[in-house]
C-alpha positions as CSV (number, residue, x, y, z in Angstrom):
1,M,103.4,60.0,107.4
2,S,106.9,61.0,107.4
3,T,107.8,64.8,108.8
4,E,108.1,65.8,105.1
5,Q,104.5,64.5,104.4
6,N,103.2,66.4,107.3
7,L,104.7,69.3,106.4
8,A,103.4,69.0,102.6
9,H,100.0,68.5,103.9
10,T,100.4,71.6,106.4
11,L,101.7,73.7,103.6
12,A,99.0,72.7,101.2
13,Q,96.2,73.7,103.5
14,A,97.7,77.0,104.7
15,R,96.4,80.6,103.7
16,F,99.6,81.8,103.1
17,Y,101.2,79.3,101.0
18,G,101.1,80.7,97.0
19,A,101.4,77.9,94.8
20,K,98.0,75.7,95.6
21,S,97.3,74.9,91.8
22,E,100.4,72.9,91.9
23,P,101.4,69.8,93.9
24,I,104.3,70.0,96.6
25,D,106.9,67.6,95.1
26,E,109.1,67.7,98.0
27,V,109.5,69.5,101.5
28,Q,113.1,69.9,102.9
29,I,114.0,71.4,106.4
30,H,116.8,74.2,106.1
31,Q,116.9,75.5,109.6
32,E,115.1,74.0,112.7
33,E,115.5,75.8,116.3
34,V,113.2,75.3,119.5
35,A,111.7,78.8,119.8
36,T,108.9,78.7,122.2
37,A,108.2,77.2,126.1
38,Q,106.0,74.7,124.4
39,G,108.9,73.2,122.3
40,D,107.6,74.6,119.0
41,R,110.3,74.8,116.2
42,L,111.0,77.9,114.1
43,C,111.5,76.0,110.7
44,I,113.0,77.5,107.4
45,L,111.4,75.1,104.7
46,A,112.7,74.5,101.1
47,V,109.3,73.8,99.1
48,R,109.9,72.3,95.4
49,H,106.8,72.1,93.3
50,G,107.6,71.7,89.6
51,Q,111.0,73.5,88.9
52,Q,110.4,76.0,91.5
53,V,111.8,75.8,94.9
54,D,110.4,78.3,97.4
55,T,111.6,79.3,101.1
56,Y,108.9,79.3,103.7
57,Q,109.0,80.1,107.5
58,V,106.7,78.4,109.6
59,L,106.5,77.9,113.5
60,L,105.8,74.0,114.1
61,D,104.3,72.2,117.0
62,A,105.0,68.7,118.0
63,D,101.9,67.4,115.4
64,D,103.9,69.6,112.5
65,Q,100.9,72.2,112.4
66,D,101.9,76.2,111.8
67,V,101.0,77.5,115.2
68,L,102.8,81.2,114.6
69,G,99.6,82.9,115.0
70,D,98.9,81.2,118.3
71,R,102.1,82.0,119.9
72,A,101.7,85.7,119.3
73,T,102.3,86.6,123.0
74,E,105.4,84.5,123.3
75,L,106.8,85.8,120.2
76,G,106.3,89.4,121.5
77,E,108.0,88.9,124.7
78,A,111.0,87.6,123.0
79,L,111.2,90.7,120.7
80,S,110.4,93.2,124.2
81,L,113.9,91.1,125.4
82,G,115.8,92.7,122.6
83,R,115.8,89.0,120.6
84,P,113.7,87.3,118.3
85,A,112.1,83.8,118.9
86,G,114.1,81.1,117.4
87,S,117.2,81.9,115.3
88,G,117.8,85.1,113.4
89,T,118.8,88.9,114.9
90,W,116.7,91.4,116.2
91,H,117.5,95.0,114.6
92,E,116.3,97.6,116.8
93,L,115.3,100.9,116.2
94,R,113.1,101.8,119.1
95,P,112.6,99.2,122.0
96,F,109.6,96.9,121.5
97,P,107.0,97.3,124.3
98,T,106.9,95.1,127.4
99,G,104.2,93.3,128.8
100,L,101.9,92.9,126.1
101,T,99.7,90.1,124.9
102,G,99.4,89.1,121.2
103,R,96.9,87.9,118.6
104,Q,96.6,87.1,115.1
105,L,95.2,89.7,112.8
106,S,92.4,87.7,110.8
107,G,91.8,87.7,106.9
108,E,95.7,87.5,106.4
109,Q,96.9,85.6,103.2
110,S,100.3,85.9,101.9
111,N,102.0,86.9,105.3
112,T,101.2,86.3,109.1
113,T,100.6,89.6,111.2
114,L,100.2,89.6,114.9
115,I,98.7,92.6,117.0
116,F,100.0,93.5,120.6
117,S,98.0,95.2,123.1
118,D,98.7,96.7,126.6
119,G,95.3,95.5,127.9
120,A,93.6,99.1,127.0
121,H,95.2,99.7,123.7
122,D,96.8,98.3,120.6
123,T,100.5,99.5,120.4
124,A,102.5,97.2,117.8
125,V,101.9,95.0,115.0
126,V,104.6,92.6,113.9
127,K,104.4,91.0,110.3
128,Y,106.0,87.6,109.8
129,F,107.1,87.3,106.0
130,R,105.9,83.5,105.2
131,K,107.2,82.9,101.3
132,L,111.0,84.3,102.0
133,Q,113.3,86.0,99.2
134,P,117.0,87.1,99.9
135,G,118.1,90.3,100.1
136,I,116.9,94.1,101.1
137,N,113.4,94.0,102.1
138,P,111.6,96.8,100.6
139,E,109.3,97.6,103.5
140,V,112.2,98.0,106.0
141,E,114.4,100.0,103.5
142,L,111.7,102.3,102.6
143,L,109.7,103.0,105.9
144,S,113.6,103.3,107.4
145,G,114.1,106.1,105.1
146,I,111.0,108.0,105.2
147,A,110.3,107.8,109.2
148,D,109.4,111.4,109.4
149,T,106.3,111.5,107.4
150,P,103.0,111.2,109.0
151,H,101.5,109.2,106.4
152,V,103.5,106.0,107.5
153,A,103.6,103.9,110.7
154,R,107.2,104.1,112.5
155,L,109.3,101.2,112.8
156,Y,110.3,99.6,116.3
157,G,112.9,97.3,114.1
158,W,113.0,93.9,112.2
159,V,114.3,90.3,112.0
160,S,116.9,89.1,109.9
161,N,118.2,85.4,109.2
162,T,121.3,83.8,107.2
163,I,119.9,80.9,105.4
164,D,122.5,79.1,103.1
165,E,124.8,82.2,103.5
166,Q,122.1,84.5,102.1
167,D,120.6,87.2,104.3
168,Y,116.7,87.4,104.7
169,I,114.7,89.5,106.5
170,T,111.8,87.3,108.1
171,A,109.9,89.8,110.1
172,V,109.1,93.5,110.6
173,A,107.7,95.4,113.7
174,Q,105.8,98.6,113.7
175,E,103.4,101.0,115.9
176,F,100.0,100.2,115.7
177,I,97.9,103.0,113.9
178,A,95.1,103.4,116.5
179,D,91.7,104.6,115.8
180,S,91.8,103.7,112.3
181,Q,89.8,102.1,109.8
182,D,90.8,100.0,107.0
183,G,90.1,102.2,103.5
184,W,88.6,99.4,101.6
185,K,85.9,99.0,104.4
186,R,85.5,102.7,104.8
187,A,84.8,103.1,101.2
188,L,82.2,100.5,101.2
189,D,80.5,101.8,104.2
190,F,80.3,105.0,102.5
191,G,79.2,103.9,99.1
192,S,76.5,101.6,100.5
193,R,75.2,104.4,102.5
194,G,75.0,106.4,99.4
195,Q,77.6,108.9,101.2
196,S,80.0,110.6,98.9
197,F,83.8,109.3,99.5
198,A,85.0,112.5,97.8
199,E,86.7,114.2,100.7
200,D,88.3,111.0,102.2
201,A,89.6,110.5,98.6
202,H,91.1,113.8,98.2
203,L,92.8,113.3,101.6
204,L,94.3,110.0,100.5
205,G,95.4,111.6,97.1
206,Q,97.2,114.1,99.6
207,A,98.5,111.7,101.5
208,T,99.8,109.4,98.8
209,A,101.7,112.6,97.2
210,S,103.1,113.5,100.4
211,V,104.7,109.7,100.6
212,H,105.8,110.1,97.0
213,Q,107.6,113.2,98.0
214,A,109.5,111.5,101.0
215,L,110.2,108.8,98.6
216,A,111.8,110.9,96.2
217,S,113.6,113.2,98.5
218,G,115.0,110.3,100.5
219,F,115.9,107.8,97.6
220,G,116.2,110.1,94.7
221,S,114.1,110.8,91.7
222,S,114.3,111.2,87.9
223,T,111.7,110.8,85.1
224,I,110.9,107.9,83.0
225,D,110.5,108.4,79.1
226,A,107.7,107.2,77.0
227,A,109.8,104.3,75.1
228,E,110.8,102.8,78.6
229,V,107.1,102.8,80.3
230,A,106.0,101.0,76.7
231,Q,108.7,98.8,76.9
232,R,108.2,97.6,80.7
233,L,104.2,97.5,80.5
234,T,104.4,95.6,76.9
235,A,106.7,93.2,78.6
236,R,104.2,92.8,81.8
237,F,101.7,92.2,79.4
238,E,102.9,89.7,77.1
239,D,104.0,87.8,80.2
240,L,100.2,87.6,81.6
241,R,99.0,86.9,78.0
242,R,101.6,83.8,78.0
243,R,99.8,82.8,81.2
244,V,96.3,83.8,80.7
245,P,95.2,83.2,76.8
246,A,91.8,85.2,77.5
247,L,94.2,88.5,77.3
248,E,95.1,87.8,73.8
249,Q,91.7,89.4,72.7
250,Y,93.1,92.9,73.9
251,R,96.8,92.3,72.5
252,L,96.4,94.7,69.4
253,G,94.7,97.5,71.3
254,V,97.0,97.4,74.3
255,L,100.0,97.4,72.6
256,Q,99.0,100.6,70.2
257,H,97.8,102.2,73.8
258,Y,101.7,101.4,75.2
259,E,103.3,102.9,71.5
260,D,101.1,106.0,71.7
261,L,102.8,107.4,74.7
262,T,105.0,110.5,74.3
263,G,107.1,112.8,76.4
264,N,107.9,111.5,80.3
265,T,106.7,110.8,84.0
266,P,108.0,111.1,87.1
267,C,110.1,108.2,88.6
268,H,111.2,107.2,92.2
269,R,110.8,104.3,94.5
270,V,107.2,103.8,95.4
271,H,104.6,101.7,97.3
272,G,104.3,99.1,94.7
273,D,101.1,97.5,95.4
274,L,98.7,100.2,96.9
275,H,95.2,100.0,96.8
276,L,92.2,100.8,99.2
277,G,93.2,97.8,101.4
278,Q,96.8,99.3,102.2
279,V,95.6,102.4,103.8
280,L,94.4,103.3,107.1
281,R,92.2,106.4,107.9
282,T,92.4,107.7,111.4
283,P,90.6,110.9,112.7
284,D,92.7,113.3,111.0
285,R,95.2,111.5,108.2
286,Y,95.5,108.4,106.0
287,V,98.4,106.2,106.7
288,L,99.9,104.2,104.3
289,I,100.9,100.6,104.7
290,D,102.4,97.3,103.8
291,F,105.7,98.7,101.7
292,E,107.0,95.3,100.4
293,G,105.3,95.7,97.0
294,E,103.7,92.8,95.1
295,P,104.9,89.9,97.1
296,A,104.9,87.6,94.0
297,R,107.5,89.6,92.3
298,P,111.4,89.3,92.8
299,I,112.7,91.8,95.4
300,A,115.0,93.0,93.0
301,E,112.1,94.1,90.9
302,R,110.0,95.4,93.6
303,R,113.1,97.5,94.7
304,R,113.3,99.3,91.3
305,P,112.1,102.8,90.9
306,D,109.0,103.4,89.0
307,A,106.6,105.9,87.6
308,A,104.7,107.3,90.7
309,L,101.7,107.3,88.7
310,R,101.7,103.2,89.4
311,D,100.6,103.9,92.7
312,V,97.8,106.1,92.1
313,A,96.3,103.7,89.3
314,G,96.4,101.3,92.0
315,L,94.0,103.6,94.1
316,V,91.8,104.2,90.9
317,R,91.2,100.7,90.0
318,S,90.1,100.0,94.0
319,I,87.6,102.7,93.8
320,D,86.0,101.1,90.8
321,Y,86.3,97.6,92.3
322,A,84.6,99.3,95.7
323,T,81.5,100.6,93.5
324,H,81.0,97.0,91.5
325,S,81.1,95.1,95.5
326,I,78.0,97.5,96.6
327,S,74.8,99.3,95.3
328,A,76.6,102.7,95.0
329,P,75.0,105.7,93.8
330,E,75.6,106.6,90.0
331,G,78.5,108.3,89.6
332,W,79.9,107.7,93.2
333,A,82.9,106.2,92.1
334,E,83.8,108.9,89.2
335,E,83.6,111.9,91.8
336,A,85.5,110.0,93.9
337,T,88.2,109.4,91.5
338,T,88.4,112.9,90.8
339,A,88.7,114.1,94.0
340,L,91.6,111.4,94.5
341,L,93.4,112.7,91.4
342,A,92.8,116.3,92.3
343,G,94.4,115.8,95.8
344,Y,97.5,113.9,94.5
345,G,97.7,116.7,91.7
346,V,97.6,114.8,88.6
347,S,95.3,115.3,85.5
348,A,92.3,112.7,85.0
349,D,93.6,113.3,81.0
350,D,97.1,112.2,81.9
351,P,98.1,109.5,79.2
352,F,100.8,107.8,81.6
353,L,98.0,107.3,84.3
354,A,95.7,105.7,81.9
355,A,98.6,103.7,80.6
356,Y,99.0,102.1,84.4
357,V,95.3,101.9,84.9
358,L,95.2,99.6,82.0
359,D,98.3,98.0,83.1
360,K,96.6,97.3,86.6
361,A,93.3,96.2,84.8
362,L,94.9,93.4,82.7
363,Y,96.4,92.1,86.0
364,E,93.2,92.0,87.5
365,V,91.7,90.2,84.4
366,A,94.4,87.5,84.9
367,Y,93.9,87.2,88.9
368,E,89.8,86.9,88.2
369,V,90.3,84.2,85.7
370,D,92.6,82.2,88.1
371,N,91.0,82.9,91.0
372,R,87.2,84.5,91.0
373,P,85.9,83.8,87.4
374,D,82.9,85.4,88.5
375,W,84.3,88.7,89.1
376,V,86.3,88.9,86.0
377,S,83.6,91.3,84.1
378,I,84.8,94.1,86.4
379,P,88.4,94.6,84.9
380,Q,87.5,93.5,81.7
381,A,84.9,96.4,81.7
382,A,87.9,98.5,82.5
383,V,90.0,97.4,79.8
384,L,87.4,98.1,77.2
385,R,86.7,101.6,78.3
386,L,90.4,102.5,78.3
387,L,90.8,101.3,75.0
388,H,88.0,102.7,73.8
389,Q,86.0,99.5,72.6
390,Q,82.6,100.3,75.0
391,P,81.3,103.8,76.1
């Protein structure tokens, strides 16, 4: 096979490749530079599928196999010397630690995350973005602006690259949050043992409110009125409905729900993709991670100020998913949700919260139809509850 055919095959099999439902029509190498002692090449690829052309970052060995995760230690050594492996520029806020060994974090999908250890403790984490978009990366921008809050990980720095005269951020390095547990796994553990998650949820609500206050202070805040919220959410729904005909049955109820909104709600920069898998529980606090927003959305949209309650709605839906993933006691999710909202400081009856929970549940229906049909009943039930079509 040719190099391009090898690359198409490599991408199609990669967990991080996001267009598996369409065949790859063409792969072109935009940039290529030897990046490791083994001769691996850091490549920027233009990948055409249908009418879409996406930009991807890979580290290829002599057989054109992606080995970025396998070269973690060497990639970390380069950062500790003040330069990235291969092309690009290292923007340092704090010196990256030296003498570390690296490994790939398992379970990653859209990006590749490397964990670095000094032999006794994990100390740093570097996320390599696989699908690249030009412009200011929201995660770098936001974390740089709210570095003093205890509920986010501090940055070491980031790597940028110029591709076709446009600037891209290709990797970001942060401190590793020690002695922490993934919020999703923690919720499942609590629920499966019949243990209340309310105290944790309240703490998570407080952490989210603290981060939102920092974002509002650092990047400005305003309000968004009901008409604008209805317009945005309606546009999102119509886009989903065109792609997923199963949503047609909810159309009248959804549009009426949005049209009934009145008043306004706080608006500022937000996390944008917040759920239990995006938070870490330490012995004394919750830390929010992965501030890049929804990876599938354009960067310009992810950087746009949004209703603060979008993040809260994401956590509400995540708690609902958790209770359906385990045999949690009756009322477990309701108790946790009530505590979350109390910790954040928002009423369970807030109509804007309900609108954003509905928006999230509709997105989940579309996602499950495409990816996990056996799970679609979970968000469908939430949609029907919110539209008052079932108890």
